[in-house]
KOLDREN-619265 format. One record per residue (C-alpha): residue in one letter; x negated, y negated, z negated. Coordinates in steps of 0.05 Angstrom, whole numbers, padded with zeros to 5 digits, always signed. Each point is the difference from the previous one (the first is absolute). Example, Ala and Ser with C-alpha at 12.3 -4.5 7.8 and 13.67 -1.06 7.14 Angstrom:
KOLDREN-619265
a-00246+00090-00156
s-00027-00069+00013
//
This chain:
KOLDREN-619265
x+00192+00577-00488
x-00052-00055-00011
x+00034-00045+00052
x+00068+00010-00032
x-00027-00017-00068
x-00031-00065+00026
x+00065-00018+00036
x+00042+00013-00063
x-00046-00042-00044
x+00002-00058+00049
x+00075+00003+00010
x+00015+00005-00074
x-00047-00056-00019
x+00023-00046+00055
x+00074+00010-00014
x-00007-00011-00075
x-00040-00063+00006
x+00043-00026+00057
x+00061-00001-00044
x-00040-00031-00057
x-00026-00054+00047
x+00069-00018+00026
x+00037-00004-00067
x-00053-00030-00046
x+00000-00070+00031
x+00076-00001-00003
x+00001+00019-00073
x-00051-00055-00016
x+00046-00052+00031
x-00020-00073+00003
x-00010-00013-00075
x-00076-00005+00005
x-00002-00045+00061
x-00025-00061-00039
x-00061+00035-00030
x-00014+00055+00051
x-00070+00008+00027
x-00012+00011+00074
x+00001+00074+00015
x-00059+00036+00030
x+00030+00038+00058
x-00039+00058+00028
x+00010-00014+00073
x+00024-00072+00008
x-00055-00042-00030
x+00001-00076+00002
x-00063-00041-00009
x-00006-00051-00055
x+00037-00064+00015
x-00049-00053+00026
x-00001-00067-00036
x+00002-00067+00037
x-00075-00009-00011
x-00012+00058+00046
x+00021-00043+00059
x-00069-00033-00003
x-00030+00065+00023
x-00001+00028+00070
x+00037+00062+00023
x-00066+00036+00005
x-00019-00020-00071
x+00067+00023-00026
x-00010+00066+00037
x-00068+00006-00032
x+00030-00009-00069
x+00054+00051+00014
x-00052+00048+00028
x-00040-00006-00064
x+00061+00016-00041
x+00019+00060+00042
x-00069+00031-00005
x-00014-00016-00072
x+00002+00053-00055
x+00072-00020-00016
x+00043+00058+00020
x+00047-00006+00060
x+00038+00049+00043
x-00046+00020+00057
x+00024+00039+00061
x-00007+00075-00013
x+00031-00001-00069
x+00063-00026-00033
x-00038-00012-00065
x-00046-00058-00018
x-00075+00004+00010
x-00056-00044+00026
x-00026+00013+00069
x-00068+00022-00023
x+00031+00050-00049
x+00047+00029+00051
x-00017+00070+00025
x+00031-00014+00067
x-00043-00033+00053
x+00036-00066+00011
x-00026-00058+00041
x+00028-00068-00018
x+00001-00057+00051
x+00019-00069-00025
x+00031-00059+00036
x-00067-00033-00004
x-00033+00057+00039
x+00051-00008+00056
x-00002-00076+00002
x-00075-00002+00011
x+00010+00036+00066
x+00036-00020+00063
x+00054+00052-00011
x+00071-00024+00010
x+00031+00069-00008
x-00014+00056-00049
x-00015+00046+00058
x-00056-00046+00024
x-00033+00000-00069
x+00008+00074-00016
x-00036+00019+00064
x-00063-00026-00033
x+00000+00052-00055
x-00040+00064+00008
x+00056+00043-00028
x+00049-00022+00054
x-00001+00045+00061
x+00010-00015+00073
x+00058+00049+00008
x+00054-00051-00018
x+00033-00053+00043
x-00029-00070-00001
x+00008-00067+00035
x-00049+00025+00052
x+00046+00058+00017
x+00029-00030+00063
x+00023+00063+00037
x+00058+00030-00039
x-00013-00038-00065
x+00066-00038+00001
x-00029-00055-00043
x-00003+00045-00061
x-00061+00004-00046
x-00005+00067-00037
x-00058+00012-00048
x-00041+00063-00002
x-00042+00024-00059
x-00059+00048+00012
x+00021+00012+00072
x+00055+00046-00024
x+00053-00039+00040
x+00050-00055-00015
x+00055+00050-00016
x-00039+00024-00061
x-00005-00069-00033
x+00053-00027-00048
x+00007-00075+00000
x+00033-00033-00061
x+00015-00072-00016
x-00002-00015-00074
x+00003+00075-00012
x+00065+00010+00039
x+00013+00038+00065
x+00008-00042+00062
x+00043+00009+00061
x-00038+00024+00061
x+00000-00030+00069
x+00029+00051+00049
x-00034-00018+00065
x-00006+00043+00061
x-00020+00070-00018
x-00028-00013-00070
x+00016-00037-00064
x-00039-00030-00057
x+00001-00058-00049
x-00021-00056+00046
x-00055-00042-00033
x+00015-00056+00049
x+00067-00009-00036
x-00034-00017-00067
x-00022-00074-00005
x-00074-00001-00017
x+00007-00068-00033
x+00047+00030-00052
x-00047+00056-00020
x-00030-00003-00070
x-00041+00064+00006
x-00002+00067+00035
x-00016+00065-00036
x-00022+00060+00042
x+00004+00068-00033
x-00048+00044+00040
x+00014+00070-00025
x+00073+00014+00013
x+00060-00012-00044
x+00056+00049+00019
x+00006+00023-00072
x+00018-00071-00023
x+00029-00035+00061
x+00028+00057+00042
x-00010+00022+00072
x-00042-00042+00049
x-00052-00015-00054
x-00047+00054+00027
x-00062-00040+00017
x+00016-00056-00049
x+00044-00058-00020
x-00004-00074+00019
x+00036-00042-00052
x+00008-00072+00021
x+00014-00047-00059
x+00034-00065+00017
x-00002-00066-00037
x+00054-00008-00054
x+00019-00044-00058
x-00034-00063+00026
x+00012-00069-00027
x-00047-00035+00049
x+00003-00005+00075
x-00046+00004+00060
x+00001-00017+00073
x-00054+00029+00045
x-00014-00010+00074
x-00048+00045+00037
x-00022+00002+00073
x-00052+00033+00043
x-00025+00012+00070
x-00053+00042+00035
x-00059-00029+00037
x+00036+00022+00063
x+00060-00044-00016
x+00049+00056-00013
x+00031+00036-00060
x+00024-00069-00022
x+00028+00011-00070
x+00040-00046-00044
x+00031+00014-00068
x+00038-00045-00049
x+00025+00025-00067
x+00031-00028-00062
x+00019+00027-00068
x+00031-00033-00061
x+00026+00026-00066
x+00034-00030-00060
x+00026+00023-00068
x+00070-00013-00027
x+00039+00009-00064
x-00058-00014-00046
x-00048+00045+00040
x+00044+00061-00007
x+00009+00003+00075
x-00040-00015+00062
x+00013-00008+00074
x-00056+00003+00051
x+00013-00011+00074
x-00048+00001+00059
x-00004+00000+00074
x-00051+00012+00055
x-00003-00012+00075
x-00055+00033+00041
x-00017-00002+00074
x-00057+00041+00029
x-00019-00009+00073
x-00020+00058+00045
x-00067+00020+00029
x+00002+00020+00073
x-00045+00054+00027
x-00022-00046+00057
x-00030-00048-00051
x-00053+00049-00025
x-00055+00018+00050
x-00010+00069-00031
x+00074+00018+00009
x+00015-00034+00067
x-00011+00061+00045
x+00014+00067-00033
x-00047+00058+00015
x+00042+00062+00010
x-00052+00054+00000
x-00062+00019-00040
x-00046+00037+00049
x-00063+00037-00017
x-00065-00038+00011
x-00008-00013+00075
x+00075+00004+00013
x+00043-00054+00030
x+00038-00046-00047
x+00072-00013+00022
x+00040-00062-00018
x+00073-00015+00007
x+00059+00041+00023
x+00015+00036+00065
x+00072-00024-00006
x-00005-00067+00036
x+00048-00058+00016
x+00002+00026+00072
x+00035+00067+00003
x-00044+00059+00019
x+00020+00066+00031
x-00029+00066-00023
x-00018+00038+00063
x-00048+00059+00003
x-00029-00015-00068
x-00014-00072+00018
x+00033-00066-00020
x+00014-00040+00063
x+00020-00073+00002
x+00017-00047+00057
x-00063-00024+00036
x+00031-00064+00025
x-00003+00024+00073
x+00063+00041+00001
x-00034+00063-00027
x-00024+00029-00065
x-00069+00010-00032
x-00025+00034-00063
x+00001-00040-00064
x-00070-00025-00018
x-00031-00013-00067
x+00002-00074+00013
x+00075+00003+00010
x+00016+00032-00067
x+00044-00041-00045
x-00027-00035-00062
x+00057+00006-00050
x-00039-00031-00057
x+00012-00075+00007
x+00075+00005-00013
x-00006+00038-00065
x-00002-00028-00071
x-00054+00017-00050
x+00035-00034-00058
x+00076-00008+00000
x+00037-00064-00009
x+00039-00003-00066
x+00046-00051-00033
x+00033+00010-00067
x+00038-00038-00053
x+00013+00024-00071
x+00042-00025-00058
x-00006+00029-00070
x+00038-00012-00064
x-00016+00027-00069
x+00037-00011-00065
x+00003+00028-00070
x+00038-00017-00063
x-00012+00025-00070
x+00065+00012-00037
x-00036+00032-00059
x-00057+00046-00011
x+00043+00058+00021
x+00021-00028+00067
x-00039-00041+00050
x+00037-00006+00065
x-00039-00009+00065
x+00012-00003+00074
x-00042-00007+00062
x+00020-00012+00072
x-00044-00004+00062
x+00020-00014+00072
x-00046+00001+00060
x+00012-00013+00073
x-00058+00021+00046
x-00010+00001+00074
x-00059+00029+00038
x-00022+00007+00072
x-00051+00042+00036
x-00013+00010+00073
x-00027+00051+00049
x-00013-00001+00075
x+00056+00013+00050
x+00034+00068-00001
x-00035+00056+00040
x+00052+00038+00040
x-00015+00073+00013
x+00065+00036-00012
x+00050+00019-00054
x-00012+00019-00073
x+00035+00067+00010
x+00061-00016-00041
x+00050+00009+00057
x+00004+00027+00071
x-00036-00058+00034
x-00061+00021+00040
x-00059+00009-00047
x-00047-00029+00053
x+00012-00066+00035
x+00011+00026+00071
x+00014-00034+00066
x+00044+00046+00043
x-00028+00025+00066
x+00055-00035+00041
x-00006-00067-00034
x-00015-00051+00055
x-00062-00024-00038
x-00029+00070-00007
x-00056+00006+00052
x-00017+00073-00014
x+00064+00036+00016
x+00001+00037-00066
x+00018-00014-00072
x-00058-00039-00032
x-00011-00022-00071
x-00005-00074-00017
x-00036-00040-00054
x+00017-00072-00013
x-00019-00053-00052
x+00063-00041-00004
x-00031-00069-00008
x+00062-00031+00031
x+00036+00017-00065
x-00051-00037-00042
x-00039+00027-00060
x+00035+00043-00052
x+00018-00042-00060
x+00015+00034-00067
x+00040-00046-00045
x+00027+00016-00069
x+00045-00038-00047
x+00005+00025-00071
x+00044-00022-00058
x-00015+00029-00068
x+00029-00013-00068
x-00004+00033-00068
x+00037-00014-00064
x-00022+00026-00068
x+00039-00011-00064
x-00010+00030-00068
x-00011-00008-00074
x-00057+00015-00047
x-00014-00006-00073
x-00009+00035-00067
x+00043+00060-00017
x-00024+00008-00072
x-00068-00007-00032
x-00053+00006+00054
x+00045+00034+00051
x+00007-00042+00062
x+00044+00010+00061
x+00007-00026+00071
x+00062+00017+00041
x+00009-00027+00071
x+00037+00010+00065
x-00026-00018+00069
x+00030-00006+00068
x-00039-00016+00062
x+00013-00001+00075
x-00040-00015+00062
x+00031-00011+00068
x-00042+00001+00063
x+00013-00020+00071
x-00053+00025+00048
x-00001-00028+00070
x-00045+00022+00057
x-00001-00041+00064
x-00031+00014+00067
x+00025+00072+00005
x+00020+00035+00065
x+00065+00038+00009
x-00028+00060+00038
x+00069+00025+00020
x+00015-00066+00035
x-00068-00002+00035
x+00016+00068+00029
x+00066-00029+00026
x-00037-00057+00033
x-00046+00049+00035
x+00061+00039+00025
x-00019+00063-00040
x+00056+00050-00003
x-00003+00064-00041
x+00028+00068+00015
x-00021+00045-00056
x-00076+00000-00001
x-00007-00026+00071
x+00001-00073+00021
x+00018-00036+00064
x+00012-00069+00029
x+00070-00029-00002
x+00005-00077+00002
x+00072+00002-00023
x-00021+00016-00071
x-00024-00072-00001
x+00047-00036+00047
x+00060+00025-00040
x-00026-00035-00063
x+00009-00075-00011
x-00067-00035-00004
x-00041+00059+00025
x-00052-00018+00054
x-00037+00048+00045
x-00073-00019+00008
x-00069+00022+00023
x-00037+00026-00062
x-00069-00015+00031
x+00013-00075+00003
x+00013-00049-00056
x+00066+00020-00030
x+00054-00052+00014
x+00030-00040-00058
x+00070+00027+00015
x-00025+00072-00007
x-00038-00017-00064
x+00059-00034-00032
x+00044+00061+00015
x-00049+00049-00033
x-00025-00045-00057
x+00018+00025-00069
x-00008-00028-00071
x+00003+00053-00053
x+00035-00019-00065
x-00002+00046-00061
x+00027-00010-00070
x-00019+00032-00066
x+00023-00006-00072
x-00034+00027-00062
x+00033-00001-00069
x-00026+00015-00070
x+00040+00009-00064
x-00037+00011-00065
x+00019+00007-00073
x-00057+00002-00049
x-00003+00008-00075
x-00066-00003-00038
x-00011+00008-00074
x-00066-00004-00037
x-00032-00005-00068
x-00074-00014-00004
x-00002+00013-00075
x+00045+00059-00015
x-00043+00028-00056
x-00072-00005-00024
x-00038+00065+00000
x-00010+00020-00074
x-00075+00002-00005
x-00059-00048+00001
x-00011-00027+00069
x+00067+00022+00026
x+00037-00050+00044
x+00072-00018+00014
x+00037+00050+00044
x+00037-00031+00059
x+00059+00029+00037
x+00035-00024+00063
x+00058+00033+00035
x+00054-00017+00049
x+00044+00019+00057
x+00011-00024+00071
x+00050+00012+00055
x-00012-00028+00069
x+00027+00011+00069
x-00026-00022+00068
x+00039-00003+00066
x-00023-00016+00070
x+00037-00012+00065
x-00033-00014+00067
x+00042-00016+00061
x-00038+00005+00065
x+00015-00037+00065
x+00052+00040+00040
x-00041-00002+00065
x-00062+00023-00037
x+00039+00057-00033
x+00024+00022+00069
x-00073+00005+00024
x+00011-00050+00056
x-00057-00048-00021
x-00070+00013+00026
x-00048+00021-00055
x+00051-00006-00056
x+00045+00048-00036
x+00028-00004-00070
x+00061+00032-00033
x+00040-00022-00060
x-00020+00014-00072
x+00044+00006-00061
x-00009+00032-00067
x-00023-00008-00071
x-00014+00033-00067
x+00008-00011-00074
x-00039+00021-00061
x+00013+00003-00074
x-00062+00001-00044
x-00023-00003-00071
x-00070-00010-00027
x-00037+00004-00066
x-00068-00028-00019
x-00038+00010-00065
x-00064-00034-00021
x-00039+00032-00056
x-00059-00041-00029
x-00036+00056-00035
x-00058-00041-00027
x-00014-00074-00007
x-00059-00037-00030
x-00036+00062-00028
x-00068+00029+00013
x-00009+00022+00073
x+00071-00022+00015
x+00012-00073+00007
x+00061+00025+00037
x+00025+00069+00019
x+00069-00001+00032
x+00039+00053+00037
x+00059-00019+00044
x+00051+00048+00031
x+00055-00015+00050
x+00055+00042+00031
x+00057-00012+00048
x+00058+00044+00020
x+00035-00017+00065
x+00062+00027+00035
x+00007-00017+00074
x+00064+00013+00037
x-00042+00024+00058
x-00048+00048-00034
x+00022+00013-00071
x-00044-00005-00062
x-00074-00015-00008
x-00046-00015-00059
x-00064-00040+00000
x-00049-00015-00055
x-00065-00036-00017
x-00047+00004-00059
x-00057-00048-00014
x-00054-00009-00052
x-00038-00062-00019
x-00061+00005-00045
x-00045-00057-00022
x-00054+00027-00046
x-00023-00072-00011
x+00028-00066+00022
x-00048-00007+00058
x+00019+00061+00041
x+00064+00037+00014
x+00013+00067+00035
x+00066+00014+00032
x+00034+00054+00041
x+00069+00015+00030
x+00033+00061+00030
x+00069-00001+00031
x+00047+00027+00052
x+00040-00036+00054
x+00061+00012+00043
x+00024-00035+00063
x+00070+00003+00025
x+00001-00009+00077
x+00022-00069+00020
x+00067-00012+00032
x-00034-00008+00067
x-00039+00065-00009
x+00064+00038-00015
x+00052-00033+00044
x-00038-00044+00048
x+00027+00003+00071
x-00048+00023+00053
x-00039-00054+00037
x-00054-00003+00052
x-00066-00031-00020
x-00066-00009+00037
x-00057+00017-00048
x-00072-00005+00024
x-00018+00067+00033
x-00034+00023+00063
x+00024+00054+00048
x-00052+00056+00000
x+00011+00011+00074
x-00030-00068+00015
x-00067+00018-00033
x-00011+00076-00003
x-00076-00008+00000
x+00007-00036-00067
x+00016+00066-00035
x-00068+00033+00013
x+00004+00076-00007
x+00076-00003+00002
x+00001-00039+00066
x+00015+00062+00043
x+00059+00017-00045
x+00026-00071+00005
x-00004+00002+00076
x+00036+00066+00004
x+00056-00023-00047
x+00007-00065+00039
x+00007+00036+00066
x+00052+00046-00032
x+00039-00062-00023
x-00001-00032+00068
x-00054-00052-00013
x-00061+00003+00046
x-00061-00027-00038
x-00033-00055+00039
x+00064-00020+00034
x+00047-00013-00059
x-00005-00068-00033
x+00031-00020-00066
x+00058-00047+00012
x-00002-00033-00068
x-00071-00021-00016
x-00024+00042-00059
x+00072+00012-00022
x+00047+00060+00006
x+00075-00001-00011
x+00017+00035-00064
x+00066+00019-00031
x+00003-00021-00073
x+00055+00004-00051
x+00028+00030-00063
x+00011+00071-00022
x+00057+00017-00049
x-00035+00066-00017
x-00059-00035-00032
x-00021+00020-00069
x-00033-00045-00052
x-00075-00004-00007
x-00036+00010-00066
x-00068-00023-00024
x-00049-00004-00057
x-00047-00056-00019
x-00055-00003-00051
x-00049-00055-00019
x-00056-00008-00050
x-00049-00056-00013
x-00029-00050-00048
x+00009-00074-00017
x-00059-00038-00028
x+00010-00066-00036
x-00067-00013-00036
x+00005-00046-00060
x-00070-00026+00015
x+00025-00027+00068
x+00065-00035-00014
x+00046-00006+00060
x-00028+00062+00035
x+00044+00059+00019
x-00025+00060+00041
x+00041+00060+00019
x-00013+00063+00040
x+00057+00046+00019
x+00002+00066+00037
x+00068+00016+00032
x+00028+00060+00035
x+00068+00009+00033
x+00027+00062+00033
x+00067+00008+00037
x+00037+00062+00023
x+00057+00008+00050
x-00018-00068+00028
x+00053-00038+00039
x-00021-00028+00067
x-00011+00016+00072
x-00058+00031+00035
x-00036-00051+00044
x+00015+00000+00075
x-00073+00006+00019
x-00009+00060-00045
x+00061+00035+00030
x-00022-00008+00073
x-00073+00018-00016
x+00020+00062-00039
x+00044+00022+00057
x-00045-00012+00060
x-00064+00024-00031
x+00035+00064-00022
x-00019-00011-00073
x+00073+00005-00022
x+00045+00019+00059
x+00061-00005-00045
x-00005-00076+00007
x+00016+00006+00074
x+00073+00009-00020
x-00002-00073-00024
x-00017-00026+00069
x+00056-00009+00052
x-00012+00020+00073
x-00037-00050+00042
x+00036-00041+00053
x-00012+00004+00075
x-00057-00050-00007
x-00035+00045-00050
x+00014-00046-00059
x+00015+00027-00070
x+00072-00020-00011
x+00005+00011-00075
x-00037+00026-00061
x+00043+00022-00059
x-00030-00030-00063
x+00060-00003-00046
x-00008+00000-00075
x-00012+00066-00036
x-00032+00030-00061
x-00073+00011+00018
x-00057+00027-00042
x-00042-00030-00054
x-00042-00062-00012
x-00054-00016-00051
x-00039-00064-00010
x-00050-00020-00054
x-00049-00055-00014
x-00032-00047-00050
x+00020-00071-00019
x-00050-00049-00029
x+00027-00065-00029
x-00038-00058-00031
x+00026-00063-00032
x-00047-00050-00033
x+00015-00070-00025
x-00057-00040-00030
x-00004-00072-00023
x-00064-00029+00028
x+00008-00067-00034
x+00053-00042-00033
x+00030-00017+00068
x-00023+00059+00043
x+00031+00069+00004
x-00020+00057+00045
x+00050+00056+00015
x-00020+00063+00037
x+00045+00057+00024
x-00013+00061+00042
x+00047+00056+00022
x-00033+00058+00036
x+00030+00065+00024
x-00042+00059+00020
x+00037+00053+00039
x-00026+00069-00016
x+00051+00041+00039
x+00062-00005+00044
x+00022+00068+00023
x+00063+00020+00036
x+00031+00067+00017
x+00041-00016+00063
x+00049+00056-00013
x+00009+00058-00049
x-00053+00053+00011
x-00047-00042+00042
x-00070-00021-00021
x-00013-00066-00033
x-00029-00057+00042
x-00046-00052-00031
x+00018-00073+00014
x-00052-00032-00045
x-00040-00054+00034
x+00043+00005+00064
x+00043-00048+00039
x+00058+00030+00039
x+00008-00046+00059
x+00052+00041+00038
x+00062+00037-00025
x-00030+00015-00067
x-00006+00074+00010
x+00026+00038-00059
x-00011-00059-00045
x+00043-00061+00016
x+00012-00053+00053
x-00052-00031+00043
x-00046-00050-00032
x-00007+00035-00067
x-00070-00003-00027
x-00033+00033-00060
x-00064-00038-00014
x-00045+00030-00053
x-00013-00068-00031
x+00046-00061-00006
x-00016-00059-00044
x+00030-00067-00019
x-00043-00047-00041
x+00013-00071-00025
x-00042-00052-00036
x+00028-00066-00026
x-00039-00057-00030
x+00041-00052-00037
x-00029-00069-00018
x+00048-00048-00034
x+00055-00013+00051
x-00036+00036+00057
x-00002+00073+00017
x-00037+00038+00055
x+00019+00072+00018
x-00035+00050+00045
x+00035+00064+00022
x-00029+00059+00038
x+00033+00061+00032
x-00040+00060+00023
x+00024+00061+00039
x-00051+00054+00014
x-00011+00030+00069
x+00042+00058+00025
x-00003+00056+00051
x+00053-00005+00054
x+00048+00059+00006
x+00048+00007+00059
x+00053+00036-00041
x-00031+00069+00009
x-00076-00004-00002
x-00055-00047-00021
x-00033-00039+00056
x-00075+00007+00007
x-00056-00040+00032
x+00001+00047+00060
x+00075+00007+00008
x+00021-00073+00000
x-00030-00069+00012
x+00032-00025-00064
x-00002+00052-00054
x-00004-00041-00064
x+00014-00068-00031
x-00052-00037-00042
x+00009-00025-00071
x+00026-00071-00002
x-00005-00058-00049
x+00050-00058-00002
x-00013-00063-00041
x+00048-00054-00026
x-00012-00064-00038
x+00050-00043-00039
x-00010-00068-00033
x+00049-00025-00053
x+00009-00067-00034
x+00047-00021-00056
x+00022-00072-00008
x+00048-00010-00058
x+00066+00032+00023
x-00027+00013+00070
x-00037+00061+00023
x-00036+00005+00067
x-00029+00062+00033
x-00038+00006+00066
x-00030+00062+00029
x-00028+00037+00059
x+00014+00074+00013
x-00049+00042+00040
x-00048-00058-00002
x-00050+00035+00047
x+00056+00017+00049
x-00017+00073-00003
x+00035+00037+00057
x+00034+00067-00011
x-00039+00061+00026
x+00020+00031+00066
x+00048+00058-00006
x+00022+00034+00066
x+00074+00002-00016
x+00020-00020+00071
x+00045-00057-00025
x-00037-00051-00043
x-00074+00021+00002
x-00002+00005-00076
x+00039+00023-00061
x+00046-00055-00024
x+00017+00031-00067
x-00072+00013-00019
x-00028-00067+00023
x+00056-00051-00010
x-00045-00057-00024
x-00048+00010+00057
x+00057+00002+00050
x+00022-00069-00022
x-00070-00029+00003
x-00025-00062-00037
x+00059-00032-00036
x+00003-00066-00036
x+00054-00018-00051
x+00019-00057-00047
x+00046+00000-00060
x+00027-00055-00045
x+00042+00010-00061
x+00034-00046-00050
x+00021+00021-00070
x+00055-00039-00034
//
């Protein structure tokens, strides 16, 4: 009954005011155009027009002025509310980043900058995600995952980038030079912004309404001579028709060079195991450029004398040098923004943004061990007994690193555009409205080179199939044009390679349509008693739809390509929603209540996939005196599964995970059970080797039977702004988020461990039978509704600006996050597992993908000294040490040679100089060249998402900008 009442109130209020908003401007006509004042729109806010004198100031100085305005007591709309307030008087924990903050760093993308912030987790996708990233940068708040973050631009929804297997708003598509500020709401916002806003909202505010211009050039390079980066941007705006209208246009071109694994000593040769103290460390892969035969539990390779000998440790293949640590990226963006004030009732505006982006990442040559199990091809790569090059007279398994095909290259080309048009203005009195429509689309072409057509290789080895048995028949090759029979134990001839070479080409399209109407009045009525404030109301409605289509390469769909399988994806959803917000300032400027305000928000949503849902939030803000403020929020959240989660076609991935049968002693008391289960599965411990180093093939994909997940978040804290220390602001915030019916997939390592140790035998059904070589052929890790998740912690923020002299200013800032708890229930009914202070270096267990870390302390501190035209900035990042977890258990000093990672500091320095209209910046990132800590992931030797700055190394950059 309560839900129906909330829904009826929201629907009735929205529909009434919607009609009022539409007809009032029409009734007003154009009669007041000559004397109309500029309207104050609730969502589309334009900064004050800059006079010509401003051109004598640098871009950084202008940004400083605008930052001062945005954080001053003057009320503005801050993310988390549709009503005006100042940031310090807002109950929601919102972090504001200015253009100045970004420009003092080397960041050329928003993703690069946001990785510095303690609140940003490592569970997203970043520019260091080179295996499966697809060139997409997806943010993550509180390590709750990129799918639980809502990214807005100027308060409006943005089209997602539908890459391979996942989608998000790609931060690499948003030009960093056009950003005015970024607001991060860190306590959820489903009740105001709808689904996806579970962990928080990132609202990117672009530059608008400019009458000046700027051209900026920025470049940088590491001390190793790589990651060469160049960026040029320009923006110019002008008014027209007696300042009633404005047009602002801008563009940016960015090129970021790659970092190869071979150019970092610590990553050059991957360590693939993590033995107990005294054990032997193993490097490289047993799948070598020279084909090896699996005979009697041994890998045999040609000995150069006409015979075969066992593979030695020195002959293992180092696959590290060919891999990229940091992907190559190139992008170009054009933006246009315009608005025209007809009268105070109607201010028309439009915004268009187009981005073309290409990216490239690389891995070593394809390891060939068999099929992916998507068709009837032999699961194991087998040489028939009667093949003339078979010296053993029986079917034998083969392993081969296909270096003749070259390294695997993952190229992506993305085109994205979004158009927003609408109108805003005054309805009557203090009632304001903003109505807009948006359409956005991204189109991706994903190309993977260096792949092997397994079906054609079998033809070239004369493999014929008769049901489950195989034999030798050279006619299966000689009957095909271009097919060449060859000796697999010698260098593969070019003709044979050309016949079996394959380039995978996939296409995806993502579309967004959004209609949004917002109405607000910050001064509806004054409470009728002494100290009562002005009641504010905001309400609105939104209808949006999202559609995704993904067309996989036909050969890949057929399962003919080694190590690759993807099927098509198609689907979408739509939602109709209404919301209502009320702000009640109970007391103002009275004893023990400088301010006492209560805010309530509610949102009713109807999804065509799941039906109705209601979400709400309440908050209280109490300042007994002007120097201290206490605040708290409590709200619910709801997440509709993404299109990929619902309708995503199945695909084979290779997450980091280790076959238990290759290391039964590792499981201690459960070792005997592991051995018994391995023998039962056809894998003899001590003789079976893992074909893919620290990786297991896993079937991933969508599930149309998924249900939504629900959550609850609460925060409470205090803000101190002491009058006796002007310029100082301190805040402490406790936050807690809990989720139920979580959407995700259980980690591959967790599945195989639970099966083979006997802890949860039911997981054995997720593991396909092993092939004749004893290899795990597939682990089913498709998306499903799992259990629960809770995380909580404390944020400490400090900002202090003090004038030391007439020409000297010192600015200090510190953002610290202390993680108190991160607990996950892998599936309904299971016990909770604690992830606090742990780094999951393999398949993430029940938590998330490999490389997700939950440090107890993360900190980002800055100090800037300004003297006349000079400025000097120091920036420090700290990440506390963590215990390593292999996806199932914590490592210990006695169980593994590497069982933890130390805390790590990274230091940056930037020097700025302003000369009339010119602004110059020079800086050094990671000035001490601090290396990332060793993480035994078997691929990189560290965690790229956690230690991105350290992965790059010492980096020097220069920037020059001209205002005009």
